[in-house]
N, C-alpha and C positions, 0 to 999 in steps of 0.2 A: 713702623709698628702697623700702621693702617692697613699696610700691602700684606704683611705676614706676621702676625703677632707671635705664633709659634716658633718661628725662626728666631725673633727677637728674644723671646722668654728662654728658648734653649741656649742660646749663646750666653745670655747673663747668668743662667744657672751653672754653665761651665766656669764662668768668669769668677762669681761671688758665692757659689756653694748653693746647698738645697733650700736655704731660706733667705730672701733679702728684700729690702724696700724698694719700691719702685712708684714712679708717677705715672699713672694710667693716663694716656692722652695728654700727658705733659702738664696735667693739672692735679688730678686727684691721687693722693697718695696710697698705695696698696702694699700689702705683704704678700709676695709670691712665695709659694712654698712646694717642694717635692717630698719633703721629708714625712715618712709614713706616720711618725709619732705625733706631729704638728696636725696632720690631716685627720687622723683618728680622733684627737682631741677636739677639733673644731667641727667635725661631721657627726660625731658619735658622742664620746664621753662627756663633753660639756655643750653638746648641741642645742640646748635650750637658752645659751648665752649668745648665738649667732643666729640672725636673721638672714632672709634673702636680701641681697643688696639692693641699691637703687637702680641697677640695671634691669632687675626682674622685676621688683615691685613697681617703679616708676614707668621705665620704658616699655617693658613688656606688657605690664599692666594696662598702660594708655591704650593699647592696641586689642588686648586680649581679654581684658575685664579681670575681675577679682575672682581666681580659682586656685586649685592645687599649685601651680606654678607662680603664683603672684602674691600669696598671702602667707602669714606667719602667725605663730602663737596658737591661741586656742580655735580661733576660726579656722586655720589650717588643720589642727588636729580632729576637728569636728569633720570636715570635708573629707580628709583621708579615711576616715573610720566608716563614712558612709559609701564611698566610692570603691573602697578595698572589695567589696563584696563582686563588684563587677569583674575581678581578676582572679577570683578562687579557681579551684580545680574543676568544680562543677560547672561554673558559667564558661570557663575555656573549653571545655568539652563541648558544650551546646555551640560555641561560637565556630568551633571547627567546620562544620557544615557550611555556616554563612560564609566563612574565609575561603572554603574550597571553591565554593559556586563562584565567588568573585574572582578567584585566581583562575578558574577554568575560562572565564569570559575575557580576562587580560591577556591569557596566553593565545587566544585566538587572534587578538589584535597584534601581539608580539609576533606570532608565527608569520602574519602577512608582512611585517616590517622586515623581518630577517631574510626572508625569500628575496626581497629586492637587492639587498647588499649589507655591507657592514653598518652596524648601529652603534650610538653612543649608549653603553648600557645604563648611564646615570639616569637620564630622564625616563628612560624605559621602566627601571625599576621603581623610579619615583611614582609613577602611573600605576604600577601595580600596588605598591604598598599603600598609597594614598586611597585607591578605590577599596582595598580589603580593610583598612581602618575605618573609612566612611560607612561602608556596609556593616561592618561590626557595630558602629554606633548607631546608624538610622536604618539598619535593614535594607532588605534588597530593592526598595522602592526610589532609593536615592538615585537620581537620573546621572546620566554621564555629563551632561551640560553642566549641572549644578556641582558635581565632582570638580570639573574643570575651573569654573569660577572661584571656588573656595580654595584649591590647590595653588592657583596662580597668585590669589592674593595672599596666602601664607607665605609664599616663597619670597615675593616681593616685599612685603612687610619686614620679614626677618632680615633682609639685607639693609634695610633702611635701619632697624634698630641697632645692628652692628655699626653703621656709620655714625649714628647718634652718639654711640658708646665709645668707640675709638678715636673719633674726631668731635670732641664734645664743644669746641670752639665754633663748629659750623652751625650748632642748634639755632643760634639767632636767625642766621640767614635761611635756614630750612623754614622757619616760621614765616619770615616777610616774603620769601620767594614763593610761597604756595606748596612746596614740597611736602609739608607736614599735612596739610589740608588734602592734598590729593591722595596721601596714603590712608588719611582718616576716611575719606569717601569710598576708596576700595574696600577698607574693613566694613565700612557700613553695608555696602553692597553684599558682600558674603553674609554677614550678620543676618540681613533680612532673608536671604536663601534658606539658612538654617533655621531661623525663627519659624518659617512658614511650616516646616516639617515638625518642629515641635509643638505648635499650636495644633495641627491636624492629628498628631498622634494623641493629643489630651482626649480625643472624642473616639479614639478606635481601640479595638480588642488588644491586649496585651501581646508584646513580642518577646523574642529572645535575646535582644540585642542589648548593647550598652545604655542607650537612650532609655531603655525600660528600667535599668537599673537606676539611673539618675532620677527618673520621675517617681519610683516606687520607694525612694530613700526617705525616711522620716526621722526628724530631729526629736529630742526628748520630749519636746511639747507636743508631738504628734503631727507638726506642720511639715509639708514637704518643701522641696526647693521651688523657687519662683521660676517662671520661664526664662527670665534674664540670667539667672545663675545657672540653670541648666545649659543655657547657650553658652556662657563663658566657659564652664566644665568641658562641654563638648568641644568647642574650639581649642582649647588647651590640651585636650586628650587628641585631637587630631595632629596639633603642631608636634607634640612630643611623640606621637605613636607611629608616624610614618617615615620622616627622613632618618631616623636613627637606623630602622631595618634597611632602608634602600642604600643608605650609605655602606652600611656592615656588608650587604650584598655586593656592592659595587667593588669594594676593596677586596672581599673574599674571592671574587671570579677574577680579579687581576692577579691575586697572589696563586691562585690555583692554575692559572693560565701557564705558568712557568714550573709546576709541580704535578707532572702526571702521575707520580707515585702516590701523592695524597688523594688525587681525583680518583684513581682507581680504588683506593681504599673506601672512600666515601660511598662510590657507587655499590661497591660490593657489600657495604653496611647497609644500605638502602634497599638492595636486592634481598639481602637476607632476612631483614625485619619487615619489609613491606610487600616484597614481590611487586605485583603491578598496582597494589592497593594505593588509595591517597592516605596521605598522613594525618593523623588526629592527635590530639593532646597527649593521648594514652601511650604513644610511641616515642615522646621525647626523650624519655629517661633510657630508651632500648637503643640509643644512638651514640655511645660514648666517645668514638673517634671523630665523628662529624662535630659533635660538642666541642671538643678539643680545637678542632681547625676554626671554628666561629670564635672561639674564645681568644686564640691566637692574633686572629685577624682584627678582633676588638682591641686587642692590647697594641698593635702595631698603628692601627688608625681608629682610636677612640671616637665615637660620634661627638659626644660633648668633650671637648678638648680642655675645658676648664669647668670649674665650678667656683662661684663666688658667694662669700659670706660677709656680714657686717658685725662686728661684736658690739653687744649691747652695754655690757660693762667692762672695766679693765679686766684683763686676764693675762696669765702667763703660762706657757708650756715649755718646759727644760729651760733654755735660756733665751726664750724668745718672749719678749714684751708684746703684748696686743692692747694697745689702748683703745678705750671705748671709742666707738664710731669710726674704728679701722676697717677698712676692707681687706679681707683675706681672700686671696685667689689660690685655690688648689689647682694647680697647673697638672692637670690628670696627664696630658700628653708626656710632659717631662718626666713623671713618676713610672709612666709605662715604658720609657726609655731610658732609665737610669742605670748605668753599668753597675752601679753599687748594688742593686738589687736583681738584675737580668744578666745572665751570662750572654755574650754576643747579642745585645739588645736590638739590633737592626736586622737580624736575620730571621726568617719564618720557621719556627720550630713547634710545631703542635704538641711535641712530647712534653713541653713546659706543663702542660696541663693535664697529664696522664695522671690518673689516681695515684699511682706509686709516687709521684713527684709534689704531691699536694703540701707536703709538711715542709718543703725547701722554699715555698713561696713566703715572703714577707707580707703580712697583713696591711691592707690599705696602700698597696702598690699597684693593684689592678682594680680599676674603678670603672668600667665601661658603663654601668648603669648607676654611677654614684655610690654613696655609701651611707651607713647610719640611718637614723629615722626618717630621712627624707630621701632615701634611695628610691629610683625609679619604680613608681607603683605597677608600671606596665612591663617589667622586666620579662616575667615568664610569657606574656603575650608576644613579645618582641622574638623571643626564642623560638616559639612555636611558629611565627609569621617566616621567620628566617628560614628555618628548617623546611617549612612547608613549600616555600617557592624554590629553595635550592634543590629539594628532593624532585619536584617536577621538572625543572631546567635541565638537571644532570641526566634524569632518565629519558629525556626526550632529544637532548641536544649535545654534540660535540663543538668546542668552540675554541677559537684562537684570538690572540691579541694581535692586532694589526702594528707591524712594526715601525719603528720610526717616530714613535709618538713620545711628547713629553708628559711623563705622568707625574702629577704634583698635587699636593693636597693644599685647599684654600680654606683656612679657617674663618668660616662665618660663625653662627650660632653653633653649626654643625659642621665637622671637618669633611667638606666636599672635594672632590676631584676637581681641580681648577680648570683644566682643559677638556674634561670628559674623558672617557676610557672607551675607545672604539673596538669592537670585536666583529667577528663572523661567527655565525651560528649555522650548523648543518645538521640534518637529521641524523642522531647517533646510530652508529653502526652496531648491528646486532652482535652481542658479545657472548661468547660461552664461558660465563663466570668461572665454571669449574676448572676449565683449561687454563684459564689465567692464573688461579690460584696455583695450580701444580707447577706452572713454569717458575 
């Protein structure tokens, strides 16, 4: 279970059906489900009865503070309402320029790397997406070295949180051995870096970034967020906003490396919609096939492979009893790969998400950004980010997967490539698009 919970839960789903009881870490009982009716009930229909579990409220809250990811009830509803403005259409259009500037800088470094030889695309894309989210939050003045400090802290702390969750019997040892303290000190260093930016910005002219949205937000009494709360929300947006996109892009390039037909259709779509122009938020709705491909990649490799909730009161959905205090694990990966809801679920088929096939989908079987009122607040930002990076990479480079690799998913907080994904990138050969279409 500690090595690969997806593998274990997939096996048990085959053995015991779409909903079963399981002892997480051998200690805490949980109800694991891939049943869309149960998922919809827990995440949407009766969402008020289900809070974030101890995993997020206690473990993640210990390192990330109280924010959207780690609170529930009225405090969460208030924060959600305040922060939502940062992800509306107008703000995403304003952020497009910041995102493109960040990407242009990242691609200069990427180009230097790929000229040397093959690269592991996962850390490269992590750097791109983290820099983009960090600058969307804090503006162009965020230094590269500060981005590195915060990024390394987030990755290391996430791994530690997963160990705390999947091996809870080790928690006493983590405390006495100093492991817990070491991770707390890392978090404190990252916090101090971001807090300096927040305090400085209080005395500067307003910007167009997400930090400005957080600082401008006002509660019903007219008061704004404290610096400490702005820090918590900023850190949580950084956590949620970069690794989802870098994972999606890593798996997407891996899948496309063996599908030249899809790759060419995407390139043609970018060419017809964008020409040589950079992508902005207004272009997103004009790229239907590329969006289908992204949604299919997110089905095969969902960034958040599970979502957990705790029942506040006794509940029942269908023939499933959910006692008060029970942890419900929505096994997203299992739902995405269920033969009952997806034909040939292990195959890569973007046509599943064509507009003509929308009615064939069962609700709550595709949850790349969660579902219900607590669905990902930054889902539209993530799609913009993925499309922006993909459009620049595919127009600039041809790429090939290095043969002989073991490509395997590693379920941490996010579903990462366990051994990386190594590829070669070369300058794209100029193509006569019209001639290709005629062929």
